[in-house]
C-alpha positions as CSV (number, residue, x, y, z in Angstrom):
1,M,56.6,95.5,106.7
2,S,60.2,95.9,105.5
3,E,63.5,95.2,107.4
4,K,66.8,97.1,106.9
5,E,70.0,95.7,108.5
6,N,72.7,98.0,109.6
7,N,76.3,97.4,110.7
8,T,75.5,97.6,114.4
9,G,73.7,94.3,114.5
10,T,70.2,95.7,114.7
11,T,67.4,95.6,112.2
12,K,64.9,98.4,111.9
13,T,61.5,97.1,111.1
14,E,59.3,99.7,109.3
15,D,55.7,99.2,109.7
16,N,53.7,100.8,106.9
17,S,50.6,100.9,109.0
18,G,51.6,104.2,110.5
19,T,52.5,103.0,114.0
20,G,56.2,103.9,113.4
21,T,59.4,101.9,113.7
22,E,60.6,99.5,116.3
23,A,64.2,98.2,116.7
24,K,64.9,94.5,117.0
25,T,68.3,93.3,118.2
26,L,69.8,90.4,116.3
27,T,71.4,87.6,118.2
28,A,75.1,86.7,117.6
29,F,73.9,83.5,115.9
30,E,71.7,85.5,113.4
31,I,74.6,87.9,112.7
32,A,77.0,85.0,112.1
33,D,74.4,83.2,110.0
34,G,74.1,86.3,107.8
35,I,77.8,86.6,107.4
36,N,78.1,82.9,106.6
37,K,75.5,83.2,103.9
38,K,77.3,86.1,102.3
39,K,80.6,84.2,102.4
40,E,79.0,81.1,100.8
41,E,77.6,83.3,98.0
42,L,81.1,84.8,97.4
43,L,82.6,81.3,97.4
44,D,80.1,80.0,94.8
45,R,80.9,83.0,92.6
46,E,84.7,82.4,93.0
47,E,84.3,78.7,92.2
48,A,82.3,79.5,89.0
49,L,85.0,82.0,87.9
50,T,87.8,79.5,88.6
51,A,85.9,76.8,86.5
52,R,85.6,79.3,83.6
53,K,89.3,80.2,83.8
54,E,90.3,76.5,83.8
55,N,88.0,75.8,80.9
56,L,89.5,78.7,78.9
57,A,93.1,77.6,79.7
58,A,92.3,74.0,78.6
59,R,90.7,75.1,75.4
60,E,93.8,77.3,74.6
61,S,96.3,74.6,75.3
62,V,94.4,71.9,73.4
63,G,93.1,74.0,70.6
64,G,96.3,75.9,69.9
65,E,94.5,79.2,69.9
66,T,96.4,82.4,70.4
67,Q,95.1,85.5,72.1
68,A,94.1,88.5,70.0
69,G,96.9,90.9,69.3
70,Q,99.7,88.5,69.6
71,S,102.0,87.8,66.7
72,S,104.2,84.9,66.1
73,N,107.9,85.6,66.7
74,T,109.2,83.4,63.9
75,K,112.2,85.1,62.4
76,V,113.0,84.3,58.8
77,E,116.7,84.1,58.1
78,E,117.9,86.2,55.2
79,S,119.9,84.4,52.5
80,D,123.2,85.8,51.3
81,H,121.7,86.8,48.0
82,D,118.8,88.6,49.6
83,Y,121.2,90.4,51.9
84,R,123.4,91.6,49.1
85,V,120.4,92.9,47.1
86,R,119.0,94.7,50.1
87,V,122.3,96.4,50.9
88,Q,122.8,97.4,47.3
89,K,119.3,99.0,47.2
90,E,120.0,100.9,50.5
91,M,123.4,102.1,49.2
92,A,121.8,103.4,46.0
93,A,119.2,105.2,48.1
94,G,121.9,106.6,50.4
95,K,120.5,104.9,53.5
96,T,123.7,103.0,54.5
97,E,127.2,104.1,55.3
98,F,128.8,101.3,53.3
99,G,130.9,102.6,50.4
100,N,129.8,106.2,50.8
């Protein structure tokens, strides 16, 4: 025998012995109990996900790990000499407007 629950609050019981199907009406308590069990399962899954997120955040903050694809935004300041050399190269190649 197998039972299938539908949204109307009734369960169809299928008897494989060939006698057919019979409808059984669920009580309000049985419906509420089924809904409560589903909510508890969802809550357990959500708690597990929250614990995983907290664990990941803790490891990243303590371990100093960065996420993939991120680069550090450290800018290296160019010295006067390096700036002059870069500008002279650009002027020789015709890339800048200075002196042309």
